C-alpha positions in Angstrom: -0.1 0.3 -0.3 1.5 3.2 -0.8 3.4 5.0 1.9 1.3 7.0 4.8 -2.3 5.5 3.4 -4.4 3.6 6.0 -6.7 1.2 5.1 -9.8 3.5 4.5 -13.1 3.6 2.3 -13.0 5.0 -0.2 -15.0 5.7 -3.5 -14.0 5.6 -6.9 -15.0 7.6 -10.3 -13.7 6.9 -13.6 -13.3 8.2 -17.2 -12.6 7.0 -20.7 -11.4 10.4 -22.6 -10.8 10.7 -26.2 -8.1 13.7 -26.5 -7.0 14.7 -29.9 -3.5 15.3 -31.4 -2.4 18.9 -32.5 -0.9 16.4 -35.6 -0.7 12.7 -35.7 2.1 11.0 -34.3 3.9 8.5 -36.7 5.1 5.1 -35.2 5.8 1.9 -36.8 2.9 0.5 -36.3 0.3 2.8 -37.2 -0.2 6.9 -37.4 -2.2 7.8 -34.2 -5.0 11.1 -34.2 -6.1 10.9 -30.8 -5.0 9.5 -27.6 -7.4 7.2 -25.4 -7.0 7.9 -21.3 -8.3 6.2 -18.3 -8.6 8.6 -15.8 -9.2 7.7 -12.1 -10.1 9.8 -9.6 -9.8 8.0 -5.8 -12.2 9.8 -3.0 -11.8 9.5 1.1 -13.0 11.7 3.7 -13.5 14.3 0.8 -10.2 14.2 -0.4 -9.1 13.1 -4.0 -6.2 11.6 -6.0 -5.6 11.4 -9.5 -4.1 8.9 -11.8 -4.3 7.9 -15.4 -3.2 5.4 -18.4 -3.6 6.3 -22.0 -3.5 3.0 -24.1 -1.9 2.7 -27.2 -1.3 -0.7 -29.3 2.2 -1.3 -29.4 2.8 0.1 -26.0 0.6 -2.4 -24.5 -1.0 -5.6 -25.0 -3.9 -3.5 -23.2 -6.9 -2.3 -25.3 -8.9 0.8 -24.3 -12.2 -1.4 -24.5 -10.4 -4.4 -22.1 -8.8 -1.2 -19.5 -12.3 0.3 -19.1 -14.4 -2.9 -18.4 -11.5 -3.7 -16.0 -11.7 0.3 -14.7 -15.6 -0.4 -13.7 -15.3 -3.6 -12.6 -12.6 -2.1 -10.0 -14.9 1.4 -9.3 -18.2 -1.3 -8.9 -16.5 -3.7 -6.3 -13.4 -1.6 -4.5 -14.7 0.3 -1.7 -11.2 0.3 0.8 -7.7 1.0 -0.4 -6.8 -2.4 0.6 -9.1 -3.9 -1.7 -8.1 -1.9 -4.3 -4.2 -2.2 -3.5 -4.7 -5.6 -3.6 -7.1 -6.1 -7.1 -4.3 -3.8 -8.7 -1.5 -5.9 -7.3 -3.1 -9.3 -8.9 -3.6 -6.9 -12.5 0.3 -5.7 -12.6 1.2 -8.7 -14.8 -1.4 -8.7 -17.4 -2.9 -5.1 -17.0 0.0 -3.1 -16.0 -1.1 0.6 -17.2 -4.6 0.0 -15.8 -3.7 -1.0 -12.6 -1.0 2.0 -12.2 -4.2 5.0 -12.9 -5.1 3.5 -9.7 -2.2 2.6 -7.8 -1.0 6.1 -8.5 -4.0 7.8 -8.0 -3.4 6.3 -4.3 -0.3 7.8 -4.4 -1.3 11.4 -5.0 -4.1 10.5 -2.3 -1.4 10.2 0.0 0.3 12.9 -0.7 3.5 11.1 -1.8 6.7 13.6 -1.4 7.7 12.3 -4.5 4.6 14.7 -6.0 6.2 17.2 -4.5 10.0 17.6 -5.6 11.0 21.3 -7.7 13.1 21.6 -10.2 13.5 22.2 -13.8 14.0 18.9 -16.3 14.9 19.0 -20.1 13.0 17.1 -22.5 13.6 16.0 -25.7 12.2 17.3 -29.4 10.1 14.7 -31.5 10.8 15.2 -35.0 7.9 14.3 -37.3 8.3 15.4 -41.1 10.0 13.2 -43.6 13.0 13.5 -45.6 11.1 13.6 -48.7 9.7 17.0 -47.9 13.0 18.6 -47.2 11.9 22.2 -46.7 9.2 21.4 -43.8 11.6 18.6 -42.0 14.3 21.9 -42.1 11.6 24.5 -40.6 10.7 21.4 -38.1 14.2 20.5 -36.9 15.1 24.4 -36.7 12.0 25.1 -34.9 12.8 22.5 -32.2 16.2 23.9 -32.2 15.5 27.5 -31.5 13.4 26.4 -28.8 16.6 25.1 -27.0 16.3 20.9 -27.3 19.4 19.8 -27.3 18.3 15.9 -28.4 16.0 15.0 -30.9 14.2 11.8 -31.6 13.8 10.4 -35.1 11.1 8.0 -35.4 12.6 4.6 -37.7 11.1 1.3 -38.3 9.9 1.4 -41.8 12.5 0.1 -44.0 16.2 0.3 -43.6 17.5 2.6 -46.5 14.7 4.8 -46.1 15.2 5.4 -42.7 18.7 5.8 -43.0 18.2 8.4 -45.4 15.5 10.0 -42.5 18.9 10.3 -40.0 21.2 11.5 -42.3 19.0 14.6 -43.6 17.9 15.6 -40.2 21.7 14.7 -38.9 22.5 17.0 -41.9 20.1 19.6 -40.8 21.0 19.1 -37.2 24.8 19.7 -37.8 26.4 18.7 -34.7 23.6 21.1 -32.6 22.6 18.0 -31.0 22.3 14.5 -30.3 20.0 12.1 -32.2 17.9 9.3 -30.3 16.6 7.2 -33.2 13.3 5.0 -32.2 12.5 1.9 -34.3 9.6 1.3 -32.4 9.7 -2.7 -33.0 9.5 -2.0 -36.8 12.1 -4.4 -38.1 13.2 -8.1 -37.7 16.5 -9.3 -37.3 18.0 -9.0 -40.7 16.7 -5.2 -40.9 18.2 -3.9 -37.9 21.5 -5.7 -38.3 21.4 -3.9 -42.2 20.3 -0.5 -40.8 23.1 -0.4 -37.3 25.7 -1.6 -40.0 25.0 1.3 -42.0 24.3 4.0 -39.2 27.3 6.9 -38.8 27.8 6.8 -35.4 28.1 10.5 -35.3 26.0 12.6 -33.3 23.5 9.3 -32.2 23.1 8.8 -28.7 21.5 5.6 -29.3 19.3 3.6 -31.2 15.6 2.5 -29.3 14.1 -1.0 -29.6 14.6 -1.5 -33.5 13.0 -5.6 -32.5 10.1 -6.6 -31.2 9.6 -6.4 -27.4 9.9 -10.3 -27.0 12.4 -11.0 -29.1 15.2 -10.9 -26.8 17.6 -13.4 -28.8 17.9 -10.4 -31.5 18.2 -7.7 -28.7 21.6 -10.1 -28.2 22.5 -10.5 -31.4 22.0 -6.6 -32.5 24.0 -5.9 -29.8 26.9 -7.5 -30.9 27.3 -5.8 -34.3 25.9 -2.6 -33.2 28.9 0.6 -33.3 25.9 2.5 -31.3 24.7 2.6 -28.2 21.4 0.3 -27.8 18.1 1.2 -25.6 15.6 -1.1 -24.8 12.3 0.1 -24.2 8.8 -2.4 -25.0 10.9 -5.2 -24.1 11.1 -3.9 -20.2 7.8 -4.6 -18.4 9.1 -4.9 -14.7 12.3 -4.7 -12.8 13.2 -8.2 -13.5 13.4 -7.0 -17.5 16.0 -4.8 -16.4 18.0 -7.7 -14.9 17.6 -9.9 -18.3 19.0 -7.5 -20.1 22.0 -6.8 -17.9 22.6 -10.2 -18.0 21.9 -10.6 -21.9 24.1 -7.5 -22.1 21.8 -6.6 -25.1 21.1 -2.5 -24.0 23.6 0.4 -22.9 20.3 2.4 -22.1 16.6 1.7 -20.5 13.8 3.4 -21.1 11.0 3.1 -18.1 7.4 4.3 -18.1 5.1 4.7 -15.4 2.1 2.9 -16.5 4.1 0.1 -17.1 5.2 -0.3 -13.0 2.3 0.5 -10.8 3.7 3.0 -8.2 5.8 6.1 -8.2 8.1 4.4 -5.7 8.6 1.2 -7.7 9.9 3.4 -10.7 12.4 5.4 -8.7 14.0 1.9 -7.8 13.7 0.8 -11.2 15.8 3.9 -12.0 18.4 3.1 -9.3 18.8 -0.4 -10.3 19.2 0.4 -14.0 22.1 2.3 -12.7 23.3 -0.7 -10.5 23.4 -3.0 -13.4 26.1 -0.3 -15.3 23.3 1.4 -17.7 22.0 4.7 -18.6 18.1 5.4 -17.4 16.0 6.9 -19.9 12.3 8.0 -18.1 9.2 9.2 -20.0 6.3 8.4 -21.8 5.5 10.6 -24.9 1.9 9.1 -25.4 0.7 10.5 -21.6 -1.4 13.1 -20.5 0.0 16.1 -18.9 -1.0 14.1 -15.5 1.0 11.3 -16.0 4.2 13.1 -17.7 3.7 15.5 -14.3 4.3 12.4 -12.5 7.5 11.4 -14.4 8.7 14.1 -14.0 8.6 14.2 -10.3 10.5 11.4 -10.3 13.0 12.3 -13.0 14.1 15.5 -10.9 16.3 13.3 -8.5 17.0 10.1 -10.9 17.6 10.9 -14.2 20.3 13.1 -16.5 19.1 11.9 -19.8 16.8 14.3 -21.8 13.2 13.1 -20.7 10.6 11.5 -22.9 7.4 12.7 -21.1 6.0 15.0 -23.8 2.8 13.7 -24.4 1.3 16.3 -23.0 2.9 18.3 -25.9 1.0 16.6 -28.8 -2.4 17.7 -27.5 -4.0 21.0 -27.0 -5.8 19.2 -24.1 -4.1 19.7 -20.5 -5.9 17.7 -17.5 -4.2 20.0 -14.7 -4.4 23.1 -13.6 -2.8 25.2 -13.6 -0.7 24.1 -16.8 3.0 22.6 -16.7 5.2 25.7 -16.6 7.5 25.1 -20.0 10.8 27.3 -20.6 12.3 26.5 -23.8 12.9 22.9 -24.0 12.6 22.2 -19.8 9.8 21.6 -17.4 9.7 23.6 -14.2 7.6 22.2 -11.2 7.2 24.6 -8.2 6.5 21.7 -6.0 2.8 22.1 -5.4 0.0 19.8 -6.0 -1.9 20.7 -9.3 -6.0 20.3 -9.5 -7.8 18.2 -12.4 -9.5 20.4 -15.0 -13.1 19.3 -14.9 -14.2 21.4 -17.5 -11.7 19.6 -19.9 -12.9 15.9 -18.3 -16.5 17.0 -18.9 -15.8 17.8 -22.5 -13.7 14.8 -23.7 -15.5 11.9 -21.9 -16.7 9.6 -24.0 -18.0 7.4 -20.7 -18.2 7.7 -17.2 -18.8 5.9 -14.3 -18.5 5.9 -10.4 -19.0 8.9 -7.8 -18.7 11.3 -10.2 -21.3 13.7 -8.3 -19.3 13.5 -4.9 -16.5 15.4 -7.4 -18.3 17.9 -8.7 
């Protein structure tokens, strides 16, 4: 149970939200035009804690319909903190995103000191443009650089030669002014990954992320033996034991964690320390999350992460759930240690379905 939270009577309120994206988000497994979000509120003696999970195919085996069904069941059946924690712990293996929405709402409700940290944390910028449209791509990259981004993410995972062209054109435009984090999003088989990595020049490349399928650990180990650039695992990492597996196989220089996979804030923090203890470098952040999830990851990152953060999902949608909104200055987010509130008007406007004790919140 989250620290400082006694077993007490609770009420739950849940909502299924659909948030539009400002521009489509290009991934190897499809173009996304919106976020499907599970929003959770835990009410205890008039106080509220909030949590979220954004469900995206390819990031989790969960679907939004499955997540919503589980959320409704929990909303109907759990009346104490102990019941909710027990139910979510049993769900963590098969439905970690859904469980995390509820468990982090309990962390908020408990006043977890992690969520009261203050400081500045630097994000990376995501490049969406294509090499075939050089003028638009150059404008996009220059805009990101002008805003102060020192690390840029380039998506690959379609066809190795075309992807090499994409990376090389971006690198040429950047001209040493930023590092490139190249993300394969599980798009390659082993042969394609080796083809890409054997031809990729290492100059200005920070790392290449998850070129092969999440469950294909043999390929992860094989490509690590031939790669001249650092490699990072993301989708392969679903638990703290996966960090040890990556270290034992020597198949990653970097490990990326996301809060939505791990359930609790302190578990995420422990995972970041474990990555360092095993001789790898930690990256944190979910590019597919609302400002609620991004804020929680930022709070954890402040004391634990030195690499550019990927918790930039909130910049992809015009809808902000937090009040006040996150404060951005250039490529950084600034936290002042205060606890935000939830913009109930935004929830009302973008909710597809709701369940539970919303009357008590209003």
